[in-house]
FILOKOL-427000 format. One record per residue (C-alpha): residue in three letters; x, y, z. Coordinates in steps of 0.05 Angstrom, whole numbers, plus 5000, padded with zeros to 4 digits. Layout:
// FILOKOL-427000
ZAVO  code    xx    yy    zz
ZAVO   ala     X     Y     Z
...
END
This chain:
// FILOKOL-427000
ZAVO  code    xx    yy    zz
ZAVO   met  1532  0906  7708
ZAVO   pro  1521  0855  7758
ZAVO   thr  1573  0799  7756
ZAVO   ser  1519  0747  7779
ZAVO   ser  1477  0757  7714
ZAVO   val  1538  0753  7668
ZAVO   ile  1554  0677  7644
ZAVO   ile  1607  0647  7597
ZAVO   arg  1580  0588  7555
ZAVO   gln  1603  0553  7494
ZAVO   val  1589  0582  7426
ZAVO   glu  1526  0565  7387
ZAVO   thr  1507  0570  7315
ZAVO   gly  1458  0622  7330
ZAVO   asp  1515  0667  7361
ZAVO   leu  1555  0677  7296
ZAVO   glu  1524  0742  7280
ZAVO   ala  1540  0771  7349
ZAVO   leu  1610  0749  7341
ZAVO   ser  1613  0786  7275
ZAVO   ala  1583  0848  7304
ZAVO   ile  1626  0848  7368
ZAVO   cys  1686  0839  7321
ZAVO   leu  1668  0901  7287
ZAVO   lys  1653  0941  7346
ZAVO   thr  1723  0926  7378
ZAVO   ser  1764  0925  7314
ZAVO   asp  1795  0992  7323
ZAVO   ala  1848  0973  7376
ZAVO   gly  1789  0954  7423
ZAVO   gln  1743  1010  7400
ZAVO   asp  1686  1015  7349
ZAVO   gly  1712  1006  7282
ZAVO   thr  1646  1013  7243
ZAVO   thr  1672  1070  7198
ZAVO   leu  1736  1036  7180
ZAVO   tyr  1700  0981  7140
ZAVO   ser  1651  0989  7082
ZAVO   asp  1621  0919  7098
ZAVO   pro  1606  0905  7173
ZAVO   thr  1626  0833  7163
ZAVO   tyr  1695  0841  7140
ZAVO   pro  1728  0837  7209
ZAVO   gly  1691  0780  7233
ZAVO   leu  1703  0736  7172
ZAVO   arg  1776  0738  7189
ZAVO   phe  1781  0741  7265
ZAVO   ser  1721  0710  7299
ZAVO   val  1673  0673  7256
ZAVO   pro  1715  0618  7223
ZAVO   tyr  1739  0599  7295
ZAVO   ala  1668  0588  7315
ZAVO   val  1653  0548  7256
ZAVO   phe  1711  0500  7254
ZAVO   glu  1732  0496  7328
ZAVO   pro  1670  0508  7367
ZAVO   glu  1697  0468  7424
ZAVO   leu  1748  0525  7436
ZAVO   ala  1696  0583  7427
ZAVO   phe  1662  0616  7485
ZAVO   val  1618  0677  7490
ZAVO   leu  1602  0722  7549
ZAVO   cys  1529  0732  7562
ZAVO   gln  1482  0774  7603
ZAVO   asp  1413  0739  7592
ZAVO   asp  1407  0727  7517
ZAVO   leu  1454  0787  7503
ZAVO   val  1525  0766  7477
ZAVO   leu  1574  0818  7503
ZAVO   gly  1639  0784  7482
ZAVO   tyr  1678  0721  7458
ZAVO   val  1743  0684  7461
ZAVO   val  1759  0641  7404
ZAVO   gly  1821  0599  7386
ZAVO   thr  1851  0541  7352
ZAVO   arg  1897  0487  7379
ZAVO   asp  1943  0482  7321
ZAVO   thr  1952  0548  7284
ZAVO   leu  1984  0513  7222
ZAVO   ala  1931  0462  7215
ZAVO   phe  1876  0518  7221
ZAVO   asn  1908  0559  7165
ZAVO   gln  1908  0501  7120
ZAVO   arg  1836  0485  7136
ZAVO   leu  1818  0559  7121
ZAVO   glu  1853  0553  7055
ZAVO   gln  1814  0492  7035
ZAVO   gln  1743  0510  7068
ZAVO   trp  1738  0581  7082
ZAVO   trp  1775  0629  7034
ZAVO   pro  1758  0596  6970
ZAVO   glu  1684  0617  6979
ZAVO   leu  1701  0687  7001
ZAVO   arg  1744  0697  6944
ZAVO   lys  1690  0683  6900
ZAVO   lys  1639  0723  6936
ZAVO   phe  1688  0786  6938
ZAVO   ala  1720  0775  6874
ZAVO   glu  1698  0840  6847
ZAVO   arg  1701  0879  6911
ZAVO   gln  1749  0933  6918
ZAVO   pro  1770  0974  6983
ZAVO   val  1729  1031  6998
ZAVO   ala  1738  1050  7072
ZAVO   ala  1804  1054  7111
ZAVO   leu  1814  0980  7132
ZAVO   asp  1776  0942  7076
ZAVO   asp  1840  0922  7044
ZAVO   lys  1868  0890  7104
ZAVO   val  1815  0842  7102
ZAVO   leu  1807  0836  7026
ZAVO   asp  1881  0824  7021
ZAVO   ala  1877  0769  7075
ZAVO   ile  1822  0732  7043
ZAVO   arg  1857  0734  6975
ZAVO   gln  1929  0721  7001
ZAVO   pro  1931  0697  7073
ZAVO   ser  1996  0713  7109
ZAVO   his  2034  0655  7143
ZAVO   thr  2045  0653  7218
ZAVO   ser  2115  0653  7236
ZAVO   ala  2152  0588  7257
ZAVO   glu  2180  0629  7315
ZAVO   leu  2112  0632  7345
ZAVO   thr  2084  0561  7326
ZAVO   thr  2138  0520  7347
ZAVO   asp  2128  0526  7421
ZAVO   tyr  2064  0563  7418
ZAVO   pro  2020  0523  7368
ZAVO   ala  1952  0549  7391
ZAVO   his  1931  0620  7385
ZAVO   leu  1868  0659  7409
ZAVO   his  1825  0722  7398
ZAVO   ile  1788  0759  7449
ZAVO   asn  1738  0815  7444
ZAVO   ile  1691  0841  7498
ZAVO   leu  1648  0904  7485
ZAVO   pro  1668  0964  7525
ZAVO   ala  1609  0963  7571
ZAVO   ala  1627  0894  7594
ZAVO   gln  1706  0904  7606
ZAVO   lys  1697  0907  7680
ZAVO   asn  1688  0859  7738
ZAVO   ser  1744  0813  7713
ZAVO   his  1702  0784  7655
ZAVO   gly  1764  0788  7608
ZAVO   arg  1805  0746  7659
ZAVO   arg  1752  0695  7664
ZAVO   met  1742  0690  7589
ZAVO   val  1815  0679  7575
ZAVO   glu  1823  0627  7632
ZAVO   thr  1764  0591  7603
ZAVO   glu  1798  0589  7537
ZAVO   leu  1867  0568  7569
ZAVO   asn  1831  0509  7608
ZAVO   ala  1800  0484  7541
ZAVO   leu  1869  0486  7509
ZAVO   arg  1900  0449  7565
ZAVO   ala  1845  0397  7564
ZAVO   ala  1860  0391  7491
ZAVO   gly  1931  0373  7505
ZAVO   val  1963  0437  7476
ZAVO   lys  2028  0456  7500
ZAVO   gly  2030  0533  7485
ZAVO   val  1988  0587  7460
ZAVO   his  2007  0655  7429
ZAVO   leu  1961  0717  7417
ZAVO   gly  1971  0785  7381
ZAVO   val  1961  0854  7408
ZAVO   ser  1952  0914  7364
ZAVO   leu  2007  0963  7361
ZAVO   gln  1956  1015  7378
ZAVO   asn  1932  0977  7438
ZAVO   glu  1996  0963  7476
ZAVO   gln  1969  0981  7544
ZAVO   val  1935  0917  7551
ZAVO   cys  1995  0879  7545
ZAVO   gly  1998  0885  7624
ZAVO   phe  1933  0849  7627
ZAVO   tyr  1961  0787  7590
ZAVO   ser  2027  0793  7633
ZAVO   lys  1985  0781  7694
ZAVO   leu  1956  0719  7665
ZAVO   gly  2028  0690  7650
ZAVO   phe  2037  0710  7580
ZAVO   lys  2109  0734  7559
ZAVO   phe  2133  0782  7505
ZAVO   leu  2157  0742  7442
ZAVO   met  2163  0789  7386
ZAVO   arg  2139  0854  7356
ZAVO   ser  2124  0858  7280
ZAVO   asn  2058  0873  7253
ZAVO   ala  2029  0866  7324
ZAVO   ile  2056  0854  7392
ZAVO   tyr  2058  0777  7401
ZAVO   met  2058  0741  7466
ZAVO   gly  2059  0667  7490
ZAVO   leu  2040  0620  7549
ZAVO   ile  2066  0556  7558
ZAVO   leu  2011  0508  7582
END
């Protein structure tokens, strides 16, 4: 894939479907998680789309021509973002999926998060109030696109005056921690995921 034809730009409203699709295609520790969800929109409703909706200035996509190949999204204030989701995002989804029961392997992970979102540890948010998510389709995971995407997000967070950012790595995808270490992230804690942070 020629690097010259691949660009990074700010997210647009028309990108939401692509963000949802990419989230699904990378939801199994970076691999295709299509068989793990009975509804293909499930992972994106939690990990990508709300960020583009509520903080589009911190959401960017990797594109080749008109094809979206990846995204990086984030929030400058995790606690405030969680409160906003509780007021403006989860209630509508709770109504929509009120009768929905888990069918596929990871349905419950999303349905439980919609019905009773988890709280982010103060150990993370005190020094690293922001957080980010990045996913790139396997075909585009070369030519330093991931590094460029993360650096674009970090620059946007710095410009917003954020002092620190954290991210979570799937326990099944621990090998990518080396990538984040090279960008300056350090290990913070291991629980439901491997959490890393960077002072900006």
